[in-house]
C-alpha positions in Angstrom: 109.1 142.8 96.1 106.2 144.4 97.8 104.1 146.7 95.5 103.2 150.3 96.5 100.3 152.6 94.9 102.0 155.5 93.7 100.6 159.3 92.3 98.1 158.8 88.8 97.3 155.5 90.3 100.4 154.0 89.0 101.9 150.9 91.0 105.5 150.6 92.1 107.6 148.1 92.9 109.6 148.8 95.8 112.7 146.4 97.1 112.6 145.7 100.6 114.3 147.0 103.4 117.0 144.7 103.5 117.3 145.2 99.9 117.2 148.9 99.8 120.0 148.7 103.1 122.0 146.1 101.4 122.5 148.6 98.0 122.6 151.4 100.4 125.5 149.8 102.0 127.4 148.7 99.0 127.3 152.3 97.2 128.9 154.1 100.8 130.9 151.3 102.0 130.5 150.1 105.4 131.6 153.3 107.4 130.1 155.6 105.7 126.8 153.2 105.8 126.7 153.2 109.3 127.3 156.9 109.8 124.4 157.3 107.6 122.1 155.0 109.4 123.3 156.2 112.8 122.1 159.6 111.8 118.5 158.6 110.8 116.2 159.6 113.3 114.2 157.3 115.2 110.5 158.7 114.4 108.7 160.1 111.5 108.0 163.3 113.2 111.7 164.5 112.1 112.2 167.0 109.6 114.2 165.7 107.1 117.4 164.3 106.8 120.9 166.0 107.3 122.1 167.7 103.7 124.8 165.1 103.3 122.1 162.2 103.8 119.8 163.8 101.0 122.7 164.4 98.7 123.6 160.9 99.2 120.0 159.4 99.1 119.2 161.4 95.9 122.3 160.0 94.3 121.2 156.4 95.6 117.8 156.6 94.2 119.1 157.9 90.7 120.6 154.8 90.3 117.8 152.4 92.1 114.4 153.9 91.2 113.1 150.8 93.4 114.4 152.5 96.4 112.5 155.6 96.4 110.7 156.8 99.6 109.9 159.8 101.0 111.2 161.2 104.7 108.7 158.8 106.8 110.0 155.8 104.7 113.2 156.1 104.8 113.0 156.4 108.6 110.8 153.2 109.1 113.5 151.2 106.6 116.6 152.8 108.6 115.1 152.8 112.4 115.2 149.4 113.0 118.5 148.2 110.6 119.4 145.5 113.0 122.8 146.9 113.2 122.8 150.5 113.8 118.9 151.5 113.4 118.1 154.1 116.0 115.1 151.8 117.3 117.6 149.0 117.8 120.0 151.2 119.5 116.9 152.5 121.8 116.1 148.9 122.6 119.6 148.4 123.8 119.6 151.7 125.7 116.5 150.8 127.6 118.0 147.3 128.4 121.1 148.9 129.6 118.8 151.7 131.7 116.9 148.7 133.7 120.0 147.6 134.9 120.4 150.8 136.4 117.2 150.9 138.5 117.1 151.5 141.9 114.8 152.2 144.6 111.1 151.2 145.0 108.5 152.1 142.1 106.6 155.6 142.5 104.0 156.7 141.4 103.3 160.2 139.0 102.1 162.0 142.3 104.8 160.8 144.7 107.5 161.5 142.1 106.1 165.3 141.5 105.7 165.5 145.0 109.3 164.6 145.8 110.2 167.6 143.2 109.2 170.0 146.0 105.8 170.6 148.0 106.0 174.6 145.9 104.1 174.5 142.9 106.3 177.3 141.1 109.8 175.5 142.4 108.1 172.0 141.0 107.4 173.6 137.7 111.1 175.3 137.5 112.0 171.8 138.2 110.3 169.3 135.9 111.2 172.6 133.3 115.0 171.9 133.8 115.1 168.1 133.1 117.4 167.2 130.2 114.3 167.2 127.7 112.3 169.8 129.3 108.5 169.2 130.6 107.1 168.1 127.5 109.0 165.1 127.6 107.9 164.1 131.3 104.4 165.0 129.9 104.5 162.8 127.2 106.2 160.0 129.7 102.9 160.9 131.6 100.7 160.1 128.5 102.5 157.1 127.8 101.7 155.3 131.3 99.0 152.5 130.7 97.7 150.7 134.0 100.1 148.3 136.0 103.2 150.9 134.5 105.8 151.9 137.3 108.3 154.8 137.3 112.0 154.0 138.7 115.0 156.3 139.3 118.0 155.2 137.9 121.5 156.1 137.8 124.7 154.8 136.1 127.5 153.3 137.8 130.3 155.3 139.8 132.8 154.9 136.9 130.2 156.5 134.1 130.5 159.3 136.7 134.1 159.2 136.8 134.5 159.5 133.4 132.6 162.2 132.9 129.6 159.6 130.9 126.9 159.4 134.3 123.4 159.9 133.7 120.5 159.6 135.9 116.9 159.9 135.7 113.3 158.3 135.6 112.4 155.2 133.9 108.9 153.9 132.7 108.7 150.3 133.2 106.0 148.1 131.9 105.9 144.5 132.3 109.5 144.4 133.5 110.9 146.2 130.3 112.0 150.2 130.2 109.8 151.7 127.7 111.3 155.4 128.0 113.6 157.3 130.0 113.6 160.8 131.1 117.3 161.9 131.9 117.3 164.3 134.8 121.0 164.6 135.2 124.5 164.2 132.8 128.0 165.1 133.6 
């Protein structure tokens, strides 16, 4: 078991992520465990777990003191859960979006130019994106030399079933790194 330095220079032995996940699965049962993991945020930038998750976690830690983690630790353990973790789901989503890419790659300038020549019109369109202009700014910050932007659009049957989406994908070395959804139905 890995050691982690704790308060007052005490050392706590912590269970490994696999052990923590297996113990929690045993405690909650498969269905509740899947729901718990599915709801853990994908980033340490979240504020906290949902109320019911916090209650379950407190009960779990009471019986498994070597599994005590703060919020960031919980995110680390469960975001990478091989079955239901947010990072695993995100990777699968990005792989799916890769199959939806179409057209030629575009630069940031080309993309923004396509949105409209009027600066105010451009800003309004950027702000109307699924996650707002902040998401677009984050994608631009993530870009590295050689990265490309592509449009993506899910297949027609997804639109017919009210599950369609379209947007922009940031592609690095042939892999979708991030997406910005600009249309949903």
